VEXKOL-18151 format. One record per residue (C-alpha): residue in three letters; y, z, x. Coordinates in steps of 0.2 Angstrom, whole numbers, plus 5000, padded with zeros to 4 digits. Example, Ala and Ser with C-alpha at 12.3 -4.5 7.8 and 13.67 -1.06 7.14 Angstrom:
residues 2
Ala497850395062Ser499550365068
This chain:
residues 148
Met500050015000Ile501250055014Gln500849885023Lys501149775006Ala502849875005Thr503349845024Leu502949655022Ile503949635006Phe505449735014Thr505249625031Cys505249465020Leu506849525008Leu507549585026Leu507249395033Leu507949295019Ala509449405018Cys509849355035Ser509549185033Asp510949075037Asn510448935023Lys511648995012Lys512648855003Val514548914999Asn515248824986Ile517248804992Pro518348814976Ser519248674969Asn520948744973Ile520548764993Leu520748615003Ser519148545010Lys518548595029Gln519148415034Lys520848435025Met521148595032Ala520648545050Glu521948395049Val523348515042Leu522748645056Ile522948525071Asp524648475063Val525248655062His524548695080Leu525448555088Leu527048595080Glu526848765086Ala526548705103Ala528148585101Met529148735096Ser528548845110Leu529048715123Asn530448685114Thr530148495112Tyr530448515093Asn531948435085Thr533048605080Asp534348485072Ile533048455057Ile532848645054Lys534748665053Ala534948535043Gly534248625028Asn532348615032Pro532048805033Thr530248775041Pro529548625049Leu527848675040Phe528648585026Asp528548415035Ile526748445039Phe526448495019Thr527248335014Lys526348235026His524648295020Lys525248295002Ile524948484999Thr526048634995Lys526448795004Lys525448884991Gln523848774993Tyr523948795011Asn524148975010Glu522649014998Ser521548905009Phe522048985024Asn521649145017Tyr520049085010Tyr519349025026Ala520049185035Gln518949285023His517449175027Pro517249175045Asp515749045045Leu516648915037Leu518348955048Lys517248925062Asp516648755056Val518548705052Tyr519048745069Gln517548655076Leu518448505067Val520148545075Leu519348565093Glu518548405092Asn519848315085Leu521148385097Ser519948345111Lys519948165106Met521748165105Gln521848235123Ala520748105129Gln521647965122Val523248035131Met522448055146Asn521847875145Lys523547815140Lys524247895157Glu522947825167Glu523247655161Lys525147675165Lys524647745183Ile523747585185Met525247485179Ile526447575190Asp525247565206Thr524947365202Val526947355202Lys526947445219Ile525747315226Val526247155220Pro528047145228His527147215244Ser525847075243Ile527246945239Asn528247005253Lys526646975266Lys526546805257Ile528346765261Lys528246825279Arg526646715283Ile527446575275Lys529146585284Lys528046605300Lys527146445297Ser528746345294Lys529646425311Val528146365320Lys528046185314
């Protein structure tokens, strides 16, 4: 009898600890993907503001917070954002999924920027090399014309 009770208790414990729970996100909450897109822009804005690269004239001109630009871009309201942020904060597993998407997208953006920098560097190096090689050819031509 004790063995059966222990077995049942162990099975219940294992079922309770399983990660197979499907959480239904309420309809008034932004999807994981949409929330990730908004958070990317929020974090990029925060980074720009901390580096003082954000146009502060926009804030002075009557836009009380630059977040409204992000809300407008994503066609959401401040209320939707706050409710969604609070919902995900109360569900750490879901928030982890959202931030995984954020990190993946920011990594892709970083790779694109690095590729563009590398392309620009190659172009600059090419511009430095081309005039040098042209000058060498001109000197060779002048030497040949002097010899004749």
